[in-house]
TORDREN-160130 format. One record per residue: x, y, z of N, C-alpha, C in turn. Coordinates in steps of 0.02 Angstrom, whole numbers, plus 50000, padded with zeros to 5 digits. Layout:
BEGIN
XYZXYZXYZ/...
end
This chain:
BEGIN
498285057348968498425057149032498355051249077/498825048749120498785042949146498225041849211/497825036249213497365035349266497575033349327/497215036149381497485034849453497325027849476/496815024449443496595017749474496545011949418/496605006049437496605000649394496164995549412/495994989749370495614984949399496024978149393/496634978149381497114973249390497464973149453/497364968749493497854968149560498134963049559/498704962749591499084955649597499004954749680/499024949549705498984948149782499354941149793/499634940449840500024934949857499704930349923/499554924049917499254920549957499804917049992/499794919550057500414916150092500434908950116/501044905850126501094900050145501234900350221/501634904850242501894905550307501644910650359/501544917750342501274922750375501364922050454/501594927250483501724928950554502004934050571/502174934650633502314940150671503214941550648/503404946750620504064949050607504344952950653/504984950350685505274954850747505614959750716/505864958850658506344965050621505914969650612/505354969650575504854974950550504564977650620/504444973550666504134977050729504594982950764/505224982650745505634988450777505384994950758/505034995650700504785002550678504155002150657/503754996750664502974996650643502684995150709/502375001950735502045000050791501324998650792/501024996750727500524993150710500504985550720/501134982950722501034975450749501014974650811/500684968650826500574965750897500694957550899/500894956650956501074949150966500764946151027/500464940151023500304936251085500504929851087/500264924751121500434918251134500034913951075/499644916951034499364912850979499924908050943/499684901550933500184897250892500304899150830/500824898650791500954899550738500534897450680/500344890750691499834888250638499134891250639/498924893650694498184896750712498324903750674/498814906950672498914913350647498874912450570/499344908150551499354906150476498664904550444/498294899950481497724898650438497194903150444/497194907150503496804912850500496844918450449/497534919450437497734924850388497584921550315/497644915150298497404912050238496774912650220/496364911750282495574911650270495344919250262/495684924250291495564930850281495764933250209/496274930750184496504931950116495944930150078/495774923050072495374921150036494654923350021/494394926350084493804930550088493764936350057/494434939150061494524946950029494484945149946/494964940849934494904939649865494374937849826/493884933249860493184932149834492824938049833/492704942049878492384948349878492664952749828/493304953749819493464957649757493304954549689/493424948549688493174945749611492334946649610/492034945549657491324945249654491114952449627/491414957949645491404965249627491744966349556/491914961949527492274962849458492854965149456/493304965249501493994967449504494404961049477/494824962049432495284957449415495844955149453/495844949549491496334948549538496784943149522/497344943449514497914939249495498184936149558/498064930649588498194928249650498734922849640/499324925149666499954921549665500044916749731/500054910249726500234904849784500934904649785/501324906449851501994905749841502144897949857/502834896949859503054890249875502874887949944/502604881749948502304879950012502884879450067/503464878850046503964879750088504264885850125/504054891450096504194897450116504134899050187/504674902650212504674904750274504454912050297/504214915150232504194922850236503554923450275/503644929550325503114932150361502704936450337/502994940450286502674946850268502484946450187/502524940450164502444940250082501724942550058/501224942350101500544944450088500544951350069/501094956450078501114962850069501564964050004/501404961849936501854963549888501954969949857/501444975349877501604981949860502264984749883/502514982449920503124985349970503714984049911/503694978549876504324977149847504264978349774/503714979249744503684981349666503184985549649/503214989649597502654993249581502704993449491/502124995149466502074994049391501855002049361/502005003549314501785010249283501675008849208/501155014549190500915013349121501405012949057/502075015649074502565015949030502815007949009/502575003449033502794996449026503364996149081/503345000349140503925000549182503744996349241/504274991849260504244988649322504734991849377/504644991649434505134994349486505154990549540/505844987849560505834983649624506284987649669/506044987449728506304991449790506734989249841/507134993749880507544991649933507064991449997/507204986250026506714983950084507254984750160/506884986850209507144987950275507384981650310/506924977250307506874970150341507424965850288/507944962550319508274957650279507944952550258/507384950550304506964944950294506564946450230/506294952150243505724954550181506144954750104/506754955850106507124955850044507044949650002/507014943750037506804937549990506124937149973/505714941949991505084942349954505014942749883/505554945649849505614947649789505734941649747/505104939049736505004932949710504964932149626/505454929749598505564929149518504864926149500/504534922049546503924918449510503314923449502/503394929049552502804934649537503004937549472/503614938849464503864944249402503674939749337/503864932849342503634929349289502994928449273/502554928549322501854927549303501604934649271/501824940349306501684947249281501914947149212/502544945649186502754945249124502434941449076/502104935649109501794931849046501144933949033/500864938949063500194942349055500104949449035/500714952749044500744959949031501404961249000/501534966848962502064969648927502534973548970/503074971448983503704974649029504194977248975/504304983448972504834986648931505354987848967/505464989549027505924991449072505884989749143/506514988049169506374985049244506974989549287/506824993749325507244998749368507344993849435/508044992849456508104989249502508324993949569/507894997249612508165001049664508514998349718/508384990549730508674987349781509394987549787/509664991149733510394990449748510584995949799/510164999849818510305004649868510225002449940/510104995249956510094991750000510804992750049/511284991449998511994991650025512164997250058/511835003450030511995009650073511435011050130/511015006550142510535007750196510025012850176/509895013750106509435018950089508865015250058/508275015950092507615011450087506965015650052/506635011750017506095014849992505535008149973/504955007650009504595002050007503905002949974/504135004749893503645003949856503075008749865/502415006849858501855010649874501625009949942/502065007249985501895008550058502335014550070/502905016050056503295022650062502935029550026/502755027349978502565031949918501815031649910/501405038349910500715037649882500805041749814/500605037749768500755040549699500145043849669/500245050649649499675053349605499975053049539/499645046849501499935046149437499585050649384/499035053949400498775059049349499295065449348/499335067449408499875074149413500515072549434/500675066549421501455064649435501795067949495/501415065949548501805068749614501785061749657/502415061649704502455057349745502435059049815/501925057749852502015059949929502265055149973/502675055950018503095053050062503155055050124/503155051450180503335053450251504015050150261/504445053150291505055052150299505025046250360/505485041150353505505035750405506105031250382/506315026250428506825021850428506655017850348/505965016850334505895014050274505795018050210/505855024750223505825029550163506395033950164/506995033050124507495038050132507415042750061/507595048750077507625054950023507945052449967/508575048849970508945047549912508685043249855/508265038149887507945033549840507385036049826/507035040749863506365043649835506555048949783/507155052349776507375055849730507485052149668/507815046349673507995042549614507345039749586/506835038449617506185036449587505895043149540/505925049149579505625054049559505985056649492/506605056149492506955057649432506785051549379/506665046349388506555041049341505915043549307/505435045149340504725045549323504555052649304/505015057149326504835063649316504305065749365/504195064049427503805065849477503995070249519/503585075349548503665079849593503725075849670/504175077549692504275074549769503995079349826/503565075249855503265079849917503315075749980/503915077450012504155074550068503975078450129/503785074150176503615078450242503595072050298/503595074350362503675070950424502985069850453/502875063250462502205061250503502395056950566/502125058650610502195054050680501585051850715/501595046450764501125044250785500905048850854/500525046150899500395050450955500955050251006/501405046251001502005045751040502615049451011/502485053350958502955057050915503425052150883/503345045450872503705040850833503535041250754/504015041750721503875041850639503345036650613/502905037550579502485033150547502865029150498/502925022350500503315018950458503215019350378/502525019050362502355019150303501855024850279/501925028450228501475033850207500795031050202/500675025250184500035022250162499565019750214/499855021450282499415020250334499045026150356/499305032450331499055039150350498765042850303/498805039350235498585043550173498425038450124/497885040350088497675036250025497495041749976/497555040849916497355044849858496985042449803/496455044149790496035041149741495995046349684/495395045249640495455050549578495075056449600/494615056949648494335062649672494405063749752/494645058949795494665058249864495375058549885/495535062849941496155061249967495925060750046/496245055250077496115052550147496885053950167/496725058450229497425059550257497395062250332/497975059250369497845062250435498235069750451/497975074250462498245081150470498595080650529/498415078750585498665079050650499415074850656/499515070850608500185066450604500695071450580/500525076750533501035079750508501265085350561/501905084950586502065089450641502325095050614/502625095850565502815103450539502265106050499/502125112750530501635116750500501725118550433/502385120150409502525122450346502485116450291/502735110650309502645103950269501895102350265/501475104150314500735101850317500395107350265/500595112650269500195117950223500345116250153/501045114450134501125112650067500715106750052/500725100650082500375094850070499605097250044/499265100950099498625102950089498495107050029/498875112150027498785116949962498905112749905/499295108049898499365103549827498695100249818/498505096749878497905093549866497295096949841/497265101849871496685106849858496835110249787/497355110649763497475113349705497255108449651/497345102049663497105095849623496365094749629/496075097949670495245097149677495085090449701/495585088149754495385082749785494865084149853/494425080149859493845079949915494305077549981/494445082450024494835080250078494485075950133/494695070250166494405067450218495035067350277/494955071050313495465072250372495245065850427/495815061450430495625055450488496075057350546/495855055450605496285056250673496775051150671/497235051250720497815046350727497485039950756/496865040750789496585034550816496235030850756/496005034150704495685031050644496295028550615/496885031150608497465028450576497605021950612/497625021150668497745014850708497215009050681/496625011950665496205006250641496245006050557/496745006950525496975006750461496435010550409/496125016350439495765020350404496105024650340/496675024050344497175027050294497315022150243/497435016750263497605010150224496995006750188/496835011250124496275008550087496445010650017/496095007749973496365008249900495735009549860/495775013849809495245014849753495455010349701/494925006149675495075003249619494475002349569/494534999449507494034998949459493664992449472/493044991449465492724985249465492244984649421/491644981549420491174980549367490964985849332/490934985149274490714991449222491244998649228/491824997549251492345002449264492095006549329/491675003849365491445007549417492015008449482/492015013349505492515015049562492355012649622/492775008449658492645004949714493205007649768/493105008049834493525009749880493595003849922/494065000849942494204993449968494514994650030/494304992550084494524993550149494394987950194/494634987150258494434982150300493874983750340/493504978550380493004979950417493374984850472/493894984850494494144987550550494184995050527/494414996450469494455003950432493715006250433/493335001750399492625004450390492155007550446/492295002050505491995004950569492315010450597/492905012250591493365018450617493065025050575/492805024950509492625030750479491925032350503/491925039850520491295043350538490705042350477/490035043150503489605041250439489595046850401/489835052450421489875058350358490495057750318/491065054250340491525052950302491465047550251/491005042350269490935036950223490385040350169/489965044550183489635048450143489905051850082/490565054650104490955057350057491205053650005/491465047450032491785042849994491255039349941/490655038049965490115035949926489855040349869/490065046649875489935051949813490205048849750/490845046249767491265044849712491435037049699/491265032849753491385026049754490955021849800/490925015449768490635010449798491075008649862/490885007749924491305004449976491254997349986/491714993949979491784986550000492254985650054/492084981150098492544979550154492434972650185/493084969950206493064963250216493574962550291/493464957450335493784956750406494554954050384/495004957050408495654955050402496004955550478/495694954150527495954956150596496674952850615/496644945150591497374942550598497964946450571/497834947650496498344951850448498504957750489/498014961750498498134968650538498544968050605/498414963450633498584962850710499374961250705/499564955350665500234951150663500684954850619/500344956950553500784960050500500864966750499/500404970950540500394978750548500334982150489/499884977750430499804982150379498924979850356/498744983950313498014982750301497774980250230/497264982450210496994978850138497404982050090/497564989750090497954991450035498634988650030/498914986750086499664983250083499574977050046/498974974050041498974966250006498854966949937/498704972949909498464973949840499154977349801/499304974349762499904977449715499504978449638/499454985249624499174987049563499554985449508/499134983849447499534982649380499344987349330/499724991649312499694997149275500044996749204/499984989549179500354987249113499894986149066/500004985949006499634984448944499654976448945/498964974048927499094966048925499414964048872/499724957848873500094954148824499524953248763/499634953548693499174952248644499104944048648/
end
């Protein structure tokens, strides 16, 4: 059986980082102000470095890729949106909503992965960009790798056609639903309202507007014996859904989150998580504010066999 978590994580240290006006069209988590770009960029790099140091200290294998210093990419710090890896030696690259973000598909990242791990197959779903069918990796999909299910909330970033293609390729069950914020606007990525670990499912019940869809999602999670942590839309806005369970020192399970997410959880919710995982958290306020993504978005899991 495939494992749900890994201790190999690829992260991209940004050269440019900043506010992306294209993605802000449907990412309500982004905010902008009059701060200078240099100030934003340096703060983001400092937050990245602190998070990487914390992860390494806890025994998580971090592959840190420093992009081209001349890069003008605002969102490269979120690599999980443009590629994913799988136990079968399978790499997938994805169609991105933002034209600017399509340039993040960096051959240097793929070359680095291929130099360290075995890749047997590369599926290129980015061909669907021509048809405006998008699917932004493990931002769009929450993958239950053990039970072969793909949870996804429909949005401009997540189209059913490309989701079907992924599920056909990997023989996953598609669990598609609609999730909205307090204004009724579709939540742009599933991974801000849901996280799935080995024993825990964090999910925002109130964001799923259709009762039939909601019942199906929760029935499946319960049948898979997941311990449910129901977060509110206010907690979602604090990135409490944008967390990731990984393996650290001595194969110990760890739930990684930002300081903002940690502070948003209720004490009893943290206690549930701590029954199964150590909780580690780091401040990334600049990345959350201007990028509209959290800790989970920064971490691209590697589920490939290491090269001999």
